[in-house]
C-alpha positions as YAML, in Angstrom:
chain: A
units: angstrom
residues:
- id: 1
  name: MET
  ca: [-82.33, 94.92, -162.19]
- id: 2
  name: PRO
  ca: [-80.45, 95.24, -158.86]
- id: 3
  name: GLN
  ca: [-80.21, 92.04, -156.84]
- id: 4
  name: LYS
  ca: [-79.03, 91.19, -153.34]
- id: 5
  name: ILE
  ca: [-75.89, 89.09, -153.75]
- id: 6
  name: ALA
  ca: [-73.71, 87.49, -151.07]
- id: 7
  name: VAL
  ca: [-69.98, 86.97, -151.52]
- id: 8
  name: THR
  ca: [-67.92, 84.61, -149.37]
- id: 9
  name: GLY
  ca: [-64.17, 85.10, -149.11]
- id: 10
  name: ALA
  ca: [-64.86, 88.73, -149.89]
- id: 11
  name: SER
  ca: [-61.57, 90.02, -148.48]
- id: 12
  name: GLY
  ca: [-59.50, 87.78, -150.77]
- id: 13
  name: HIS
  ca: [-58.07, 88.85, -154.11]
- id: 14
  name: ILE
  ca: [-60.88, 87.51, -156.29]
- id: 15
  name: GLY
  ca: [-63.53, 88.15, -153.64]
- id: 16
  name: ASN
  ca: [-62.88, 91.86, -153.15]
- id: 17
  name: VAL
  ca: [-62.76, 92.49, -156.91]
- id: 18
  name: VAL
  ca: [-66.04, 90.57, -157.32]
- id: 19
  name: CYS
  ca: [-67.56, 92.88, -154.69]
- id: 20
  name: ARG
  ca: [-66.29, 95.95, -156.57]
- id: 21
  name: GLU
  ca: [-67.76, 94.68, -159.84]
- id: 22
  name: LEU
  ca: [-71.15, 93.90, -158.27]
- id: 23
  name: ILE
  ca: [-71.30, 97.35, -156.67]
- id: 24
  name: LYS
  ca: [-70.41, 98.95, -160.01]
- id: 25
  name: ARG
  ca: [-73.39, 97.11, -161.52]
- id: 26
  name: GLY
  ca: [-75.72, 98.50, -158.88]
- id: 27
  name: HIS
  ca: [-76.27, 95.34, -156.84]
- id: 28
  name: GLU
  ca: [-76.69, 95.18, -153.07]
- id: 29
  name: VAL
  ca: [-73.69, 93.25, -151.73]
- id: 30
  name: ARG
  ca: [-73.38, 91.28, -148.49]
- id: 31
  name: ALA
  ca: [-69.72, 90.41, -147.98]
- id: 32
  name: GLN
  ca: [-68.36, 87.77, -145.61]
- id: 33
  name: TYR
  ca: [-64.76, 88.04, -144.45]
- id: 34
  name: HIS
  ca: [-62.84, 85.86, -142.01]
- id: 35
  name: SER
  ca: [-60.50, 88.20, -140.12]
- id: 36
  name: ASP
  ca: [-59.07, 91.05, -142.21]
- id: 37
  name: ALA
  ca: [-61.51, 93.38, -143.98]
- id: 38
  name: ARG
  ca: [-58.87, 95.85, -145.19]
- id: 39
  name: ALA
  ca: [-59.56, 94.99, -148.86]
- id: 40
  name: LEU
  ca: [-63.20, 96.07, -148.41]
- id: 41
  name: GLU
  ca: [-62.64, 99.42, -146.71]
- id: 42
  name: GLY
  ca: [-64.63, 102.26, -148.25]
- id: 43
  name: LEU
  ca: [-66.87, 99.99, -150.33]
- id: 44
  name: SER
  ca: [-70.64, 100.38, -150.24]
- id: 45
  name: LEU
  ca: [-71.64, 96.96, -148.90]
- id: 46
  name: GLU
  ca: [-72.72, 95.08, -145.78]
- id: 47
  name: LEU
  ca: [-69.90, 93.38, -143.91]
- id: 48
  name: PHE
  ca: [-70.27, 90.09, -142.07]
- id: 49
  name: GLN
  ca: [-67.41, 88.51, -140.16]
- id: 50
  name: GLY
  ca: [-67.61, 84.74, -140.17]
- id: 51
  name: THR
  ca: [-66.53, 81.48, -141.73]
- id: 52
  name: VAL
  ca: [-67.97, 79.14, -144.33]
- id: 53
  name: LEU
  ca: [-67.39, 76.31, -141.86]
- id: 54
  name: ASN
  ca: [-70.13, 77.72, -139.61]
- id: 55
  name: LYS
  ca: [-73.65, 77.34, -140.98]
- id: 56
  name: ASP
  ca: [-75.01, 79.88, -138.50]
- id: 57
  name: ASP
  ca: [-72.65, 82.51, -139.95]
- id: 58
  name: LEU
  ca: [-73.81, 81.58, -143.44]
- id: 59
  name: ALA
  ca: [-77.48, 81.74, -142.46]
- id: 60
  name: ILE
  ca: [-77.01, 85.34, -141.34]
- id: 61
  name: LEU
  ca: [-75.05, 86.21, -144.49]
- id: 62
  name: LEU
  ca: [-77.49, 84.64, -146.95]
- id: 63
  name: GLU
  ca: [-80.71, 85.85, -145.34]
- id: 64
  name: GLY
  ca: [-82.78, 87.65, -147.99]
- id: 65
  name: CYS
  ca: [-80.23, 87.15, -150.77]
- id: 66
  name: ASP
  ca: [-81.00, 86.18, -154.35]
- id: 67
  name: PHE
  ca: [-77.59, 84.76, -155.29]
- id: 68
  name: VAL
  ca: [-74.23, 83.84, -153.76]
- id: 69
  name: ILE
  ca: [-70.76, 83.89, -155.29]
- id: 70
  name: HIS
  ca: [-68.58, 81.53, -153.27]
- id: 71
  name: CYS
  ca: [-64.97, 82.72, -153.37]
- id: 72
  name: ALA
  ca: [-63.78, 81.56, -149.94]
- id: 73
  name: ALA
  ca: [-60.93, 79.05, -150.07]
- id: 74
  name: ILE
  ca: [-57.50, 78.38, -148.64]
- id: 75
  name: ILE
  ca: [-54.74, 78.30, -151.25]
- id: 76
  name: SER
  ca: [-51.71, 76.24, -150.30]
- id: 77
  name: ILE
  ca: [-48.44, 75.31, -151.95]
- id: 78
  name: ASN
  ca: [-47.24, 73.87, -148.63]
- id: 79
  name: GLY
  ca: [-49.39, 70.79, -148.14]
- id: 80
  name: ASP
  ca: [-52.13, 70.45, -145.54]
- id: 81
  name: LYS
  ca: [-50.73, 69.07, -142.30]
- id: 82
  name: SER
  ca: [-53.59, 70.39, -140.16]
- id: 83
  name: GLY
  ca: [-56.31, 69.35, -142.61]
- id: 84
  name: ILE
  ca: [-57.76, 72.87, -142.72]
- id: 85
  name: VAL
  ca: [-57.18, 73.25, -146.48]
- id: 86
  name: PHE
  ca: [-59.25, 70.19, -147.36]
- id: 87
  name: LYS
  ca: [-61.87, 71.03, -144.73]
- id: 88
  name: THR
  ca: [-62.33, 74.62, -145.92]
- id: 89
  name: ASN
  ca: [-62.29, 73.81, -149.63]
- id: 90
  name: THR
  ca: [-64.77, 70.92, -149.39]
- id: 91
  name: GLU
  ca: [-67.02, 71.51, -146.37]
- id: 92
  name: GLY
  ca: [-67.08, 75.22, -147.18]
- id: 93
  name: PRO
  ca: [-68.82, 74.98, -150.56]
- id: 94
  name: ALA
  ca: [-71.04, 72.16, -149.27]
- id: 95
  name: ASN
  ca: [-72.18, 74.39, -146.38]
- id: 96
  name: VAL
  ca: [-72.77, 77.38, -148.64]
- id: 97
  name: LEU
  ca: [-74.88, 75.26, -150.98]
- id: 98
  name: SER
  ca: [-76.87, 73.71, -148.13]
- id: 99
  name: VAL
  ca: [-77.69, 77.04, -146.49]
- id: 100
  name: ALA
  ca: [-78.39, 78.68, -149.87]
- id: 101
  name: ILE
  ca: [-81.03, 76.01, -150.53]
- id: 102
  name: GLU
  ca: [-82.53, 76.53, -147.07]
- id: 103
  name: LYS
  ca: [-82.71, 80.29, -147.62]
- id: 104
  name: GLY
  ca: [-84.27, 79.97, -151.07]
- id: 105
  name: LEU
  ca: [-81.46, 81.45, -153.17]
- id: 106
  name: LYS
  ca: [-81.78, 81.11, -156.94]
- id: 107
  name: LYS
  ca: [-78.20, 80.35, -157.90]
- id: 108
  name: MET
  ca: [-74.75, 79.66, -156.48]
- id: 109
  name: VAL
  ca: [-71.61, 80.55, -158.44]
- id: 110
  name: HIS
  ca: [-68.70, 78.48, -157.14]
- id: 111
  name: VAL
  ca: [-65.17, 79.78, -157.80]
- id: 112
  name: SER
  ca: [-62.97, 76.74, -158.33]
- id: 113
  name: SER
  ca: [-59.48, 76.54, -159.85]
- id: 114
  name: VAL
  ca: [-57.63, 74.98, -162.77]
- id: 115
  name: HIS
  ca: [-55.67, 73.12, -160.10]
- id: 116
  name: ALA
  ca: [-58.73, 70.89, -159.71]
- id: 117
  name: VAL
  ca: [-57.95, 69.15, -163.01]
- id: 118
  name: GLU
  ca: [-54.98, 67.44, -164.66]
- id: 119
  name: ASP
  ca: [-52.30, 69.58, -166.35]
- id: 120
  name: LEU
  ca: [-50.81, 66.73, -168.35]
- id: 121
  name: PRO
  ca: [-50.60, 65.64, -171.07]
- id: 122
  name: HIS
  ca: [-49.98, 68.83, -173.01]
- id: 123
  name: HIS
  ca: [-50.91, 67.36, -176.40]
- id: 124
  name: THR
  ca: [-54.58, 66.91, -175.43]
- id: 125
  name: PRO
  ca: [-57.10, 69.79, -175.40]
- id: 126
  name: TYR
  ca: [-57.36, 71.75, -172.17]
- id: 127
  name: ASP
  ca: [-60.99, 72.72, -171.69]
- id: 128
  name: GLU
  ca: [-63.83, 72.17, -169.24]
- id: 129
  name: LEU
  ca: [-63.79, 68.39, -169.85]
- id: 130
  name: ARG
  ca: [-60.31, 67.91, -168.43]
- id: 131
  name: PRO
  ca: [-60.30, 64.99, -165.90]
- id: 132
  name: TYR
  ca: [-60.25, 65.78, -162.18]
- id: 133
  name: LYS
  ca: [-57.21, 65.20, -160.03]
- id: 134
  name: LYS
  ca: [-57.60, 62.28, -157.68]
- id: 135
  name: GLN
  ca: [-56.57, 61.36, -154.16]
- id: 136
  name: GLY
  ca: [-52.79, 61.35, -154.04]
- id: 137
  name: ALA
  ca: [-52.55, 64.70, -155.83]
- id: 138
  name: PHE
  ca: [-51.25, 67.72, -153.93]
- id: 139
  name: ALA
  ca: [-53.50, 68.68, -151.03]
- id: 140
  name: TYR
  ca: [-54.81, 71.95, -152.47]
- id: 141
  name: ASP
  ca: [-55.45, 70.45, -155.89]
- id: 142
  name: PHE
  ca: [-57.40, 67.48, -154.53]
- id: 143
  name: SER
  ca: [-59.39, 69.74, -152.20]
- id: 144
  name: LYS
  ca: [-60.50, 71.96, -155.10]
- id: 145
  name: ALA
  ca: [-61.37, 68.93, -157.23]
- id: 146
  name: THR
  ca: [-63.45, 67.46, -154.41]
- id: 147
  name: GLY
  ca: [-65.19, 70.74, -153.57]
- id: 148
  name: GLU
  ca: [-66.10, 71.39, -157.20]
- id: 149
  name: GLN
  ca: [-67.55, 67.92, -157.64]
- id: 150
  name: LEU
  ca: [-69.55, 68.24, -154.42]
- id: 151
  name: VAL
  ca: [-71.42, 71.31, -155.66]
- id: 152
  name: LEU
  ca: [-71.85, 70.02, -159.21]
- id: 153
  name: ASN
  ca: [-73.38, 66.80, -157.92]
- id: 154
  name: ASN
  ca: [-76.16, 68.97, -156.52]
- id: 155
  name: SER
  ca: [-76.73, 70.96, -159.71]
- id: 156
  name: LYS
  ca: [-79.78, 68.86, -160.54]
- id: 157
  name: ASN
  ca: [-81.43, 70.04, -157.31]
- id: 158
  name: LYS
  ca: [-84.64, 71.70, -158.44]
- id: 159
  name: ASP
  ca: [-84.38, 74.28, -155.65]
- id: 160
  name: ILE
  ca: [-81.15, 76.00, -156.78]
- id: 161
  name: GLU
  ca: [-78.89, 76.35, -159.82]
- id: 162
  name: VAL
  ca: [-75.13, 75.81, -159.53]
- id: 163
  name: VAL
  ca: [-72.48, 77.25, -161.86]
- id: 164
  name: VAL
  ca: [-68.72, 76.69, -161.55]
- id: 165
  name: VAL
  ca: [-66.05, 79.10, -162.79]
- id: 166
  name: ARG
  ca: [-62.51, 77.78, -162.95]
- id: 167
  name: PRO
  ca: [-59.83, 80.52, -163.15]
- id: 168
  name: SER
  ca: [-56.18, 79.95, -163.98]
- id: 169
  name: CYS
  ca: [-53.42, 81.92, -162.20]
- id: 170
  name: VAL
  ca: [-55.00, 85.19, -161.08]
- id: 171
  name: VAL
  ca: [-52.98, 88.42, -161.12]
- id: 172
  name: GLY
  ca: [-53.87, 92.09, -160.95]
- id: 173
  name: PRO
  ca: [-54.58, 95.10, -158.73]
- id: 174
  name: TYR
  ca: [-56.38, 95.02, -155.36]
- id: 175
  name: ASP
  ca: [-53.98, 92.25, -154.29]
- id: 176
  name: PHE
  ca: [-53.84, 93.26, -150.65]
- id: 177
  name: LYS
  ca: [-52.17, 90.19, -149.08]
- id: 178
  name: PRO
  ca: [-50.42, 89.87, -151.67]
- id: 179
  name: SER
  ca: [-50.79, 86.62, -153.63]
- id: 180
  name: LYS
  ca: [-47.72, 84.44, -154.23]
- id: 181
  name: MET
  ca: [-47.64, 85.22, -157.96]
- id: 182
  name: GLY
  ca: [-48.38, 88.92, -157.52]
- id: 183
  name: GLY
  ca: [-45.59, 89.22, -154.95]
- id: 184
  name: ALA
  ca: [-43.15, 87.28, -157.15]
- id: 185
  name: LEU
  ca: [-43.83, 89.46, -160.20]
- id: 186
  name: TYR
  ca: [-43.33, 92.62, -158.15]
- id: 187
  name: ASP
  ca: [-40.04, 91.21, -156.82]
- id: 188
  name: PHE
  ca: [-38.91, 90.53, -160.40]
- id: 189
  name: SER
  ca: [-39.68, 94.17, -161.25]
- id: 190
  name: ARG
  ca: [-37.17, 95.36, -158.62]
- id: 191
  name: GLN
  ca: [-34.27, 93.07, -159.55]
- id: 192
  name: LYS
  ca: [-31.39, 94.36, -161.65]
- id: 193
  name: LEU
  ca: [-30.47, 90.81, -162.69]
- id: 194
  name: PRO
  ca: [-33.67, 88.79, -162.54]
- id: 195
  name: ILE
  ca: [-33.16, 85.07, -162.02]
- id: 196
  name: VAL
  ca: [-36.26, 83.23, -163.21]
- id: 197
  name: PRO
  ca: [-37.15, 79.56, -163.43]
- id: 198
  name: HIS
  ca: [-37.68, 77.73, -166.68]
- id: 199
  name: GLY
  ca: [-41.40, 77.19, -167.22]
- id: 200
  name: GLY
  ca: [-44.50, 79.32, -167.03]
- id: 201
  name: TYR
  ca: [-48.21, 79.43, -166.47]
- id: 202
  name: ASP
  ca: [-51.52, 80.64, -167.83]
- id: 203
  name: ILE
  ca: [-52.26, 84.01, -166.23]
- id: 204
  name: VAL
  ca: [-55.56, 85.87, -166.17]
- id: 205
  name: ASP
  ca: [-56.44, 89.34, -164.88]
- id: 206
  name: VAL
  ca: [-58.43, 89.32, -161.64]
- id: 207
  name: ARG
  ca: [-60.85, 91.86, -163.14]
- id: 208
  name: GLU
  ca: [-61.73, 89.48, -165.99]
- id: 209
  name: VAL
  ca: [-62.33, 86.69, -163.49]
- id: 210
  name: ALA
  ca: [-64.58, 88.93, -161.40]
- id: 211
  name: ASN
  ca: [-66.48, 90.16, -164.46]
- id: 212
  name: SER
  ca: [-67.08, 86.63, -165.74]
- id: 213
  name: ALA
  ca: [-68.08, 85.35, -162.29]
- id: 214
  name: CYS
  ca: [-70.63, 88.16, -162.05]
- id: 215
  name: ASN
  ca: [-71.88, 87.44, -165.57]
- id: 216
  name: ALA
  ca: [-72.41, 83.83, -164.50]
- id: 217
  name: ILE
  ca: [-75.22, 85.05, -162.23]
- id: 218
  name: ALA
  ca: [-77.40, 85.83, -165.24]
- id: 219
  name: ASN
  ca: [-75.79, 83.86, -168.06]
- id: 220
  name: GLY
  ca: [-74.16, 80.80, -166.50]
- id: 221
  name: LYS
  ca: [-76.03, 77.58, -167.23]
- id: 222
  name: ASN
  ca: [-76.99, 75.24, -164.43]
- id: 223
  name: GLY
  ca: [-74.47, 72.44, -163.87]
- id: 224
  name: GLU
  ca: [-71.91, 73.95, -166.24]
- id: 225
  name: VAL
  ca: [-68.21, 74.67, -165.70]
- id: 226
  name: TYR
  ca: [-66.49, 77.66, -167.31]
- id: 227
  name: LEU
  ca: [-62.72, 77.85, -167.73]
- id: 228
  name: LEU
  ca: [-61.59, 81.42, -167.01]
- id: 229
  name: ALA
  ca: [-58.14, 81.25, -168.54]
- id: 230
  name: GLY
  ca: [-55.97, 84.03, -169.90]
- id: 231
  name: ARG
  ca: [-52.78, 83.39, -171.85]
- id: 232
  name: TYR
  ca: [-49.71, 81.27, -171.19]
- id: 233
  name: HIS
  ca: [-46.45, 83.11, -170.52]
- id: 234
  name: SER
  ca: [-43.03, 81.80, -169.60]
- id: 235
  name: PHE
  ca: [-41.35, 83.56, -166.69]
- id: 236
  name: LYS
  ca: [-38.74, 84.90, -169.10]
- id: 237
  name: GLU
  ca: [-41.51, 86.45, -171.22]
- id: 238
  name: LEU
  ca: [-43.11, 87.94, -168.12]
- id: 239
  name: VAL
  ca: [-39.89, 89.61, -167.01]
- id: 240
  name: LYS
  ca: [-39.32, 90.97, -170.54]
- id: 241
  name: ILE
  ca: [-42.80, 92.51, -170.41]
- id: 242
  name: ILE
  ca: [-42.01, 93.98, -167.00]
- id: 243
  name: HIS
  ca: [-38.81, 95.51, -168.41]
- id: 244
  name: ASN
  ca: [-40.77, 97.00, -171.33]
- id: 245
  name: ILE
  ca: [-43.19, 98.58, -168.85]
- id: 246
  name: GLN
  ca: [-40.24, 100.03, -166.95]
- id: 247
  name: GLY
  ca: [-38.50, 101.18, -170.11]
- id: 248
  name: VAL
  ca: [-35.30, 99.28, -169.30]
- id: 249
  name: SER
  ca: [-33.25, 96.55, -170.94]
- id: 250
  name: ARG
  ca: [-31.66, 94.04, -168.58]
- id: 251
  name: PRO
  ca: [-30.24, 90.54, -168.91]
- id: 252
  name: ILE
  ca: [-32.40, 87.70, -167.62]
- id: 253
  name: LEU
  ca: [-30.94, 84.51, -166.19]
- id: 254
  name: VAL
  ca: [-33.15, 81.45, -166.69]
- id: 255
  name: THR
  ca: [-32.46, 78.51, -164.39]
- id: 256
  name: PRO
  ca: [-33.41, 74.93, -165.25]
- id: 257
  name: VAL
  ca: [-36.08, 73.25, -163.16]
- id: 258
  name: TRP
  ca: [-33.58, 70.87, -161.53]
- id: 259
  name: VAL
  ca: [-31.99, 73.84, -159.78]
- id: 260
  name: LEU
  ca: [-35.31, 74.50, -158.04]
- id: 261
  name: TYR
  ca: [-35.38, 70.92, -156.79]
- id: 262
  name: LEU
  ca: [-31.90, 71.42, -155.33]
- id: 263
  name: ALA
  ca: [-33.16, 74.57, -153.62]
- id: 264
  name: LEU
  ca: [-36.05, 72.82, -151.85]
- id: 265
  name: PRO
  ca: [-34.30, 72.05, -148.53]
- id: 266
  name: PHE
  ca: [-32.79, 75.54, -148.36]
- id: 267
  name: ALA
  ca: [-36.16, 77.15, -149.10]
- id: 268
  name: TRP
  ca: [-37.74, 75.07, -146.34]
- id: 269
  name: LEU
  ca: [-34.98, 75.98, -143.85]
- id: 270
  name: TYR
  ca: [-35.26, 79.67, -144.72]
- id: 271
  name: SER
  ca: [-39.03, 79.57, -144.23]
- id: 272
  name: GLN
  ca: [-38.57, 77.99, -140.80]
- id: 273
  name: ILE
  ca: [-36.10, 80.68, -139.76]
- id: 274
  name: MET
  ca: [-38.30, 83.50, -141.07]
- id: 275
  name: GLY
  ca: [-41.52, 81.96, -139.74]
- id: 276
  name: ASN
  ca: [-43.40, 82.00, -143.05]
- id: 277
  name: ASP
  ca: [-44.42, 79.58, -145.79]
- id: 278
  name: ALA
  ca: [-41.86, 78.50, -148.36]
- id: 279
  name: VAL
  ca: [-42.37, 79.77, -151.90]
- id: 280
  name: VAL
  ca: [-40.21, 77.12, -153.58]
- id: 281
  name: THR
  ca: [-42.07, 73.87, -152.89]
- id: 282
  name: MET
  ca: [-42.92, 70.70, -154.78]
- id: 283
  name: GLU
  ca: [-46.33, 72.20, -155.48]
- id: 284
  name: SER
  ca: [-45.01, 75.46, -156.93]
- id: 285
  name: ILE
  ca: [-42.30, 73.74, -158.99]
- id: 286
  name: THR
  ca: [-44.79, 71.27, -160.46]
- id: 287
  name: ALA
  ca: [-47.22, 74.07, -161.32]
- id: 288
  name: ILE
  ca: [-44.71, 76.03, -163.39]
- id: 289
  name: ARG
  ca: [-43.17, 72.88, -164.88]
- id: 290
  name: ASP
  ca: [-46.47, 71.32, -165.99]
- id: 291
  name: GLY
  ca: [-48.60, 74.39, -166.72]
- id: 292
  name: HIS
  ca: [-50.61, 73.75, -169.89]
- id: 293
  name: PRO
  ca: [-49.66, 76.19, -172.69]
- id: 294
  name: GLN
  ca: [-53.03, 76.20, -174.48]
- id: 295
  name: MET
  ca: [-55.97, 76.53, -172.13]
- id: 296
  name: ASN
  ca: [-59.16, 77.05, -174.14]
- id: 297
  name: HIS
  ca: [-61.61, 79.58, -172.71]
- id: 298
  name: ALA
  ca: [-63.87, 79.68, -175.80]
- id: 299
  name: LYS
  ca: [-66.93, 78.48, -173.87]
- id: 300
  name: ALA
  ca: [-66.58, 81.24, -171.27]
- id: 301
  name: LYS
  ca: [-66.00, 83.80, -174.02]
- id: 302
  name: VAL
  ca: [-69.26, 82.89, -175.77]
- id: 303
  name: GLU
  ca: [-71.50, 82.41, -172.74]
- id: 304
  name: LEU
  ca: [-69.98, 84.74, -170.12]
- id: 305
  name: GLY
  ca: [-68.25, 87.35, -172.27]
- id: 306
  name: HIS
  ca: [-64.86, 86.34, -170.88]
- id: 307
  name: SER
  ca: [-62.23, 88.44, -172.66]
- id: 308
  name: PRO
  ca: [-58.70, 88.49, -171.18]
- id: 309
  name: ARG
  ca: [-56.80, 91.74, -171.55]
- id: 310
  name: PRO
  ca: [-53.07, 91.85, -172.47]
- id: 311
  name: ILE
  ca: [-50.78, 90.83, -169.61]
- id: 312
  name: SER
  ca: [-48.84, 94.09, -170.07]
- id: 313
  name: GLU
  ca: [-51.93, 96.05, -169.00]
- id: 314
  name: THR
  ca: [-52.48, 93.75, -166.02]
- id: 315
  name: LEU
  ca: [-48.89, 94.08, -164.80]
- id: 316
  name: SER
  ca: [-48.77, 97.83, -165.35]
- id: 317
  name: ASP
  ca: [-51.96, 98.28, -163.33]
- id: 318
  name: LEU
  ca: [-50.70, 95.92, -160.61]
- id: 319
  name: PHE
  ca: [-47.43, 97.82, -160.16]
- id: 320
  name: GLU
  ca: [-49.18, 101.20, -160.15]
- id: 321
  name: TRP
  ca: [-51.61, 99.92, -157.53]
- id: 322
  name: ILE
  ca: [-48.77, 98.60, -155.34]
- id: 323
  name: LYS
  ca: [-46.93, 101.93, -155.56]
- id: 324
  name: PHE
  ca: [-50.10, 103.80, -154.58]
- id: 325
  name: GLN
  ca: [-50.65, 101.49, -151.61]
- id: 326
  name: ARG
  ca: [-47.10, 102.04, -150.35]
- id: 327
  name: LYS
  ca: [-47.27, 105.84, -150.39]
...
């Protein structure tokens, strides 16, 4: 049965794919974007420019809706000097929940992140019961941990149900900005002698994340968290897969993690000269160094139908999409 569903952060990577999935299922979609709606062009939905930090904007967005999928967030691997990361990732979900209750919505699906919980130690199971990161963790990580706990603490509210989905590193087509990982993988695909760091991460296709988030509307249980992981891959493995897709055989140079630490000041200086955010930071190095190799998404598989596709399919589709966009 078609429902009216609001999506915050709809122009982001996860958000725009969630919108596409909801439309495919026949739902009426109300999409909030902050400034750039390019990712939503041509889609059959209602557009609302606004911010999750403004309750008036949210009241307009959520009017008459049955459900909301909250995707809006600021991802940062460069700290939070201005405080906007913590503000957006904590006050944002709190505002969405508050207005959703006021407007009589039935359920809120909150898109969190595996960065909200501890990566280490590797010898213990990595599932939904992983402990939260605490104050003193990297700014983005602590903000996602705090935001997730804020909404879960309200899951016993009799007026609305709350479900949390917690994706790992998201990659795939419709990556308009692009994401840091999507951009890095595309850069690797163009290098004749790829130089990759030692380490890796659990990667999941954005379409699986969107599908599972949408399934959480009907099947997600109130107050529950669902880990939307994929599979762990080292960067060397990823580049080998990229080479297989391209039908080439090239040497791959793997650098130890300590080389990345040496590169930190140069990466910072380069970012200052170019006027953009550094890619090699303490946050990004720690993520690839400590990424857990065995994230367990069994709960999401059973209850949400979460079924990650092979990374080769994800990367092939991503590269084809990028080529099409650049024509």
